[in-house]
N, C-alpha and C positions, 0 to 999 in steps of 0.2 A: 248071401250077403252081397248087396250091390256094390258097384265100384265107388259110389259116393260115400257109402257107409264105411268102406275100407279106408278111403282117404281121410274121412273124419276121425276114424279111430287112430290111424297113423299120426295124424296131427296132434291128437290128444296125448299120445305116447311121447311124441317128441317135444311138444311145447307145454303140455300139461293143461289143466283146467280146474276151475273152482279153487280149492285150497291145496291141490296136489301139484307138485313141481314136475315139470317134464324132464325127459331124458337129457336133452341138451343142457338145461339149466343145472342138473345134477352133475353132469360131466364138467361143466365150467366151474362149479363150486368145489368139487373134489380136486380138480386140476390146480386150483388156487390153494386149497387147504393142505394138500399133501406136501408140497415144497415148504410151506411155512412150518408144518409139524416136524418135518425132517430137520429144519434149521434149529429148532428148539431141542429135539431129541438127540441130535448128532453128538453134542458134547457129553451127554450122559452115557451114550453107547460107547463113545471113545474111552471115557474114564473107566467104565465097567470092564471092557475087553482088555485094556492095557493093565488094569490092576490085577488081572488074573494070569498075566504072562510071567513065566520064569525069565531070568536074566538072559538066557540064550535067545529067547524070542525077541527081546529088545535089540539084540545085536544082529539079528537076522533080518536083512532088508526085504526078504520075501514074505515075512510074517507081518501082516497088516491088521487084520481084524480078528481072526480066529486063532487063539493060542494053541500051541502044540499039546499042552497039558494045563489043567487047572491048578494053579500054584497059589494055595490059600495062605502060605506063610507071609505073603505080603500084607494081608489083613491082620495077621497076628502081630507083626512088627509095627504096623501103623497103630493098632489098638494100644500097644504098650507105650509107644512114643507119645501119643496124645493123652495118656492116662485116661482112657476113653470114658469109663463108667463114672468116675468122679467128675470129670469135666462135663459129661452129659447131664448129670444130676444138677450141677450148679448152673449150667446153661438153661435148663428147664426152669429153675427158680427165677433167673433173671428175665426170662421171656414170659413166663406165665403170670407171676404176681403183678408186675406193672401193667400187663395187658388187661387183667381183670379190673384193676383200679382205673385205668384209662378209659375202658369201655363204659363203666358206670358213670364216671364224672362227665365225660364228653356227651353221653346220652342225656344227662340232666341239663347240661349247658345248651345243647342243641334244642331240647324241649323248651327251655326258657326263652331262647331267641325266637322260636317258632310260635309259641303260645301266648306270650305276654307282651304288653307294651310298657316300656319304661323310658325314662329320660335318656337322651343321647344314645338310643338304641342303634341308630344308623352309624354313629361314630364308633361305637364298640364293635360293630360288625366289620367296619373298615379296619380297625386295629387288629381284629382277628385275621383278616385276609393278609394284612401286612406281616403279621407274625409268621404266617405260613411261607411268605416269600423271603423272610429273613434267614440267611444261611446260619446253621448252628455254630460255624466257626467264629462268628462275630460275638457270640455270647458265651463261648466256652470258658474264657479266662475269668470273667466276673462270676460265672456259676461255680467254677472250680474254687475260687477264693471263698465264696459264700459257703459252699459245701464243706470246705476245710474248717471254717470257723464253727460250723454246726456239727463238725466231727462225723460227716456222712461219707467222706471219701474212703474207699476200700470196703464199703458196705453196700448191700443191696438196696438200702434206703436211699442211696443216691439216685435210683431209678423210680422207686415207689413213691417218694415224697412229691417229685414233680408231677407224676401221674395223678396223684390224689388232688393236686392243686390245679389240674387241667392244663398243665404246660409240659406234658410228657412228649415223647418223641413223635413228631408230626401230629400232635394233638389237634391242631387247628383243622387239619383235613378231616379228622374224625368228627369234630364238632359240626363241620359243614355237611358231612354225610348224614348225621342225625337231624340236623336242621332241615335239610332237604326232604328227609323222610317224614318227620313230624308235621311238616306243613301239609302233607297229603292226608293226614288223619282228620276226619270230619270233626269240627268243633262240637257238633251236637252230642257226640259220644262222651266227650269230657264234661260238657254241661249237664248231661243226664246223670253222670256219676256224682257231680257236685250237688245236684238237686236231691239225690238220694242220701246226701249227708257226707260224702267223701271229701276229705281235705285236699289241698293242692297236691301234697305228696301222695295221698291215697289214690287220687285220680291218675297220677303219673305211674305208680307201681301197679295198679290194677288194670288200667286201660292202655295208656300210652306205651309203656315198656313191653307188655306182651305183643302188642300190635307191631312194634318195631323190631320183631325178631329177625327179619331179613337184614336190616341194617346192623343189628348186633353181630350176626354171623360174619358180615363183611369186615366190620371194624376189628373183631376178635382175630380173624385170620390175618388181616393186614398188619395189625399191631404185633402179633406173634412173630410174623416173618421179619418185621423191622427190628424188633428187639433181639431176635435170634441172630440176625446177620450183622448187627451193628458192631463195629470194631473201634471206630474212632473215639466215640464218647466212652465206650467201655474201657478202652486203653487209658484214657485220661482219668476217669473216675476210680477205676480199680487197679490200674497199673499192670505190671507184668507178674503179679503174684501167681506162683505156680500152685496148681491144685495139690501137688504132692506135699506141700508144707501147710496145707489148710487154707490157703488164700482163695479169694473169689477169682474165678476165671471163666472163660467160655471156650467152646470148641473152636470158634473162629480165631480167638487169640492164640490158642495152642497150635492151631494150624499155621498161623503166621510165623511162629518160631519152630516149625516142624524140623527143619534141618539141624538147628542147634540142639534141640532135644534129642534127636536121633543120634547125633554124634556124641552126646554126653552119656547115652545109654550103651551104645555099642562102640567097641574099639575099631575105629575106622582109619585104615591106612590106604595108601594110593592103590595097592593091589589087593586089598582085603576083600574077601567074599561078602562081607557085611556092608560094603559101600552102598550109600544111598543111591537109588535109581528111580526112574520115572514110574515104575510099577508101584513102588511103595508109596510115592507121593500121591499117585492117583487113588490108591487104596485109602489113604488118609482123607483125601477130599471126598471120596465116595461115602465113607461112613459118617462124615460130618454133615452131609446133606440128607442122609437116610431119614431122620426124623421128619424133616419138612416134606419129603416125598410121601411118607406114610400119612401125614396129616392131609395132604392134598388128595391122595387116593381115597381116604375114608370120607372126606367131606366134599368131594368134587361136585356131586350133584347139588348138595345144599348150597355150596358157594356160588355155582352158576345161577341157580334160581334166585338167590338172595341179591346178586348183582343186578339181575334183570328187574326184580321188584323194587330195589332201592334206587334204580335209575342212575347207576354209576357207569360212566363210559371211559374212565381212565383217570390218572392222577394229573 
């Protein structure tokens, strides 16, 4: 091998060629991604290690990351304090049912804006954008009065009904996602279905909806996380009803009153061994986000591919 060939090969290795990235570019990319990944992973690692520590490790200044022993009683106490399984079941209800309704209705609304021409279409699109910019705090009181008159407060219908009407939590963004995606579908496919005898709804369900699967995945995951983590609207519409008395609640609401619930269950004195500590708090936080972590781990590849196909770059 001549010196020129060796130099060319070294250049390709360092700088890359064709569709292959070079070594220098890979080093630069990973040098940027590793610190960013650490910033996101650090809180979870801190919660996990702290939640496994006994009380002695919390008082030991030399113990930072690795506990002297795995202390699982923190999770037992946190599960009992949150009334975890009942709260989890009701949290899943509040997250899943409105998500399904919102995804279907917003998909139809986005398809209508992208496919059809109707009077004042531009104005209604502007109203849609303004509704996205409008903070929910401005409409919370009128909605609460209306839901009270309709006897929806304290019930899951306070979330399902708005989702069915296309005004669910951040529904405007969901409509815009579907609108952006349906615009990319060739009109010839819809027209061919209509020529074959399909109705407007038939063309939507047979052609448009299956082709918009990437947008559906994005909206489902976004909506699920939004409804799961929402505490302000949930607190207003559902109140502080405890799952122990059959009321609707969520893990996030139970986590918000974690200390009060813990003290009501355990006899807590100033020098009591049952006194609430950071390890138990971290254990409660950890088991509250486990469902979201599992959803992300299972659907990670589909979510990334769907975001790329749907052309979404951020909120």
